[in-house]
C-alpha positions in Angstrom: -108.3 166.8 161.3 -107.4 167.9 158.1 -106.1 164.3 157.1 -109.5 162.8 158.3 -111.4 165.3 156.4 -109.4 164.6 153.2 -109.8 160.6 153.7 -113.4 161.2 154.1 -113.4 163.1 150.8 -111.3 160.6 148.9 -113.6 157.6 150.1 -116.7 159.6 149.3 -115.7 160.5 145.8 -114.4 157.1 144.9 -117.7 155.7 146.2 -119.7 158.2 143.8 -117.4 157.5 140.9 -117.9 153.7 141.4 -121.5 154.0 141.5 -121.7 156.0 138.3 -119.1 153.5 136.6 -121.4 150.8 137.6 -124.7 152.4 136.3 -123.1 153.2 133.3 -121.9 149.9 133.0 -125.5 148.2 133.5 -126.8 150.8 130.9 -124.2 149.9 128.5 -124.9 146.2 128.8 -128.7 146.6 127.8 -127.8 149.0 125.3 -125.4 146.8 123.5 -127.4 144.0 123.9 -130.5 145.4 122.5 -128.9 147.3 119.5 -126.6 144.5 118.1 -127.5 141.5 116.1 -126.4 137.9 115.9 -123.4 136.9 118.0 -122.6 140.5 118.8 -125.7 140.4 121.3 -123.7 138.2 123.4 -120.3 139.4 122.9 -120.6 142.9 123.3 -122.4 143.2 126.8 -119.7 140.8 127.9 -117.1 143.5 126.8 -118.8 146.1 128.3 -119.2 144.2 131.7 -115.4 143.3 131.6 -114.7 147.1 130.9 -116.9 148.3 133.6 -115.6 145.9 136.2 -112.1 146.9 135.2 -112.7 150.7 135.5 -114.4 150.1 138.8 -111.4 148.3 140.2 -109.1 150.8 139.1 -111.1 153.7 140.8 -111.1 151.6 144.2 -107.4 150.7 143.9 -106.6 154.3 143.3 -108.7 155.7 146.2 -107.4 152.6 148.5 -103.8 153.6 147.6 -104.5 157.5 148.2 -106.2 156.5 151.6 -103.2 154.5 152.8 -100.7 157.3 152.2 -102.8 160.0 154.1 
């Protein structure tokens, strides 16, 4: 029973953190797009997007690995 509750808690927190990471990524894309000038208006949002996706994948991999071990 405790294992099921722990799995649910891990899944819930990973989904919450994943949602927060994606939300911050979207805001970061708009922020860097509007505040930079020249070619950096294109490059910086792509860097933010790549970092956001990488952070999301890492969070989901950690949650999946923790879910598998329980």
